Every structure is written in C-alpha cells, then in structure tokens.
N, C-alpha and C positions, 0 to 999 in steps of 0.2 A: 227569254222570258220577257214579255212586255210588262210595262208598268201596271196595265190592267190586270194582269194575272197575279199581282203580289197580294197574298192573303193579308187582310186588314191586321191580323194579328202580328204580322211581320212589320208593319208600319208602326204599330204601337211599341215594338219591342225597343227598349232603350229610352222611351219618352217617359216612362214612369218616374224616374228620379228627376228628371228636368221639370215635369209637371208638378211634382211635389215641391221642388224648391220654389217654383213660382207661386204656389198656393201659400207656402209657408212665408214668403216675403211679403205678401200682399195682405193676407188675412188679419194680422194685427194692427194695421194701419188705421189712423183715425180719418175722419172725413177731412179734417184739415191737411192731414199728411197726403191724402189721395188728390186733393185739390192743388197741391204744390207744383209750382212750375219753376223750372230752373232759371228761366229768363223769359221776359214777355214774348209771346209769339210761339213758345214752345208748348207741346203737350204736358199736361199734367201727368202725375204719376198714375192716376186712376184711368186717364185716357190712354196711357201706353198700355196698361194691363187689359183694357178692353179691346184695344187694338190687337193685341197679341191673340186673346181669347176668340174674338170674331173672325180674325184672319184664318184661324185654324178651323173654325166652324165653316166658312166659306170654303176652304180646301175640301173639307169633308163632304160638303153639299156637291161641289164638282165631281167627286169620286162617286157620288151616289151611295154614301155610307148610311147604313140602316139607322133610323132615328134623327138624322140630320135635317131633314126637312121640317119635322115636327117642332125641333128645337128652334130652328132658324125662324119659324112662323112666330115665335114669341117676340121677336126683334122687328119693330116696324119700319126700321130706317134702311131697309136694304134697296138698291137701285140696280138695275140690269144694264150692263153696257152692251154696245153694239155686237160684241162677240157672244153674248149670252152669259157672261160671268156676272155674279152678284157681288156687289160691294156695299159696305155702310156708307151712308151720306156723311 
C-alpha cells in the first residue's frame, strides 16, 4: 500500500485526542499569555499554536485533502518554494 492510497479517515484516527488536547490547552489563554515568549527571539505561545495548525493545513494541502484549499485561501501569508510546497511567511 502506498501513502497515496491510505484513506483520510485512517490518517485522522488517533489525532482526535491530540487535537482536543491542543484546543483545550490554547482556548483559555489570554492575549497576554498567547503573546508570552520564553526568551527573546523565541516564538510566542500563540505563534507556536499557529505554526502547528498551519503546518497541518499545509500537509493536508499537499495531500489534496477536500476543503484544504478553501481553508488555506483564508490565510494570505503562503509562499511557494521551488519544489511547489506552500509555507507560511
């Protein structure tokens, strides 16, 4: 079986608990907490959460997952590298 033939439902299996944990960790944070940086030059907590979410969206776009392009169109900061992969600026 090649990666391209794995059903999307199989990819999602096991992610539900992890995704729920991420949402529960980030949702109650204040703007000040999301802006917190552990040290100068490090990403803030909010930037880390955005990185995780957008990294996953980029992965789903590369897979051609239904609805991923429509969702990605709402984020204007995408750039395409020489290999055709999209990344956030």
